[in-house]
N, C-alpha and C positions, 0 to 999 in steps of 0.2 A: 572505437569502443561502442558497445551496445548496452542499453540500459532499460530498466523498468523502475518506475516510480509509482508507489501506491499511497493513497491518502484515505484515511478513515476518520469518522467522527465518533465522539463518545456518547452522544445522546441516543436514547431510544425514544422516538417521537420527541416530546419536549422534556423528557426526564433524563437525569444523569445516570449513566450506567455505573453500577457499583465497581469499586476499585479492583476487586479480584477478577471480575469478568472483563474489565477494561484491559488489565494486564495480560489476560489470556488471549484476548482479541489481538492486541499488538504483537504478541509472540507468534500467533498464527500467521499474521501478515509477514513477519520477518521470515518465517519458515517457508513461505511461498517463494520468496526471493532466493533463499538458500537451495530450495529444490531445483531451481534453474541454474545452479552452479554460479551464482553471482557473488561478487565481493560486495558486502554491505558497506556503502559509503556514507549514507545519511540515515539517521534514526533519531527523530526529534519530535517533540510535541509543541503545539502552539494553539492559537485561537483562530477559528474559522467561522464560517456561517453557512448554514444549509436551510433553505426554505425560509429565509428571514430570521432564523434563530441562531444566535451565537452559541458556539460550543467548542470544547477542547477538541483538538484534532491530533493526529499522528501521521507523520510522513516517513516512509522508508523508501530508500533508493539503493539499487545495486547495479553494478556494471560487470561486463566481461568482454573478452576480445572476440568471441565467436558469435556470429549472427544467430538469431532465434529461428528455429524450424517452426513450421506452421503448427505441428502437433504440440509443441511447447506452449505457444501462445494460446492455442485452443484450450489446453489443459489449465493454464493459468486463469483464463476467463471463467471457465467452468468452476474451478476451485474458489475464485473470488465470489462468484454467485452463491455458492454453497455457504461460504462464510457470511455473506450478507444476510442470508436467511437465518443462519444459526444465531447471529448476534442481533437479529431484529432490526436490520438497517434497510433504508430505502435503496441504497446503492453503495458501491465502493468505487472510488475514482482510481484509474490507472492510466499510465502512459508508457508505451513501448516504442523504442526508437534508437537512434544513434546519438551518441554523446561525443563531445570534443572538448578539448582544453584550449583556452586562450592563454598562451604562455606569456609571462612577463618578458619584455624585451630590454 
């Protein structure tokens, strides 16, 4: 299996992003995974830290059977950069790679 994981934070600098904008941001991230024909497997919020400041975060992960083509990963990175600017973020964390399952024996 092949996967993409994306993590975003809610703060704009040291201020909390309003709820409507936060929900729009999370939805935009999920759409990036769906645009890669991934099955969304993780979609949750938690607490993280960026630049020494705690903040709410959101993690979305998707998987698929087919490897990623270079143009797909290039497009994802470009789109995440665009989202980063749109939502006034320093960065958006992502990981692209292979995933496996450790099955119970």
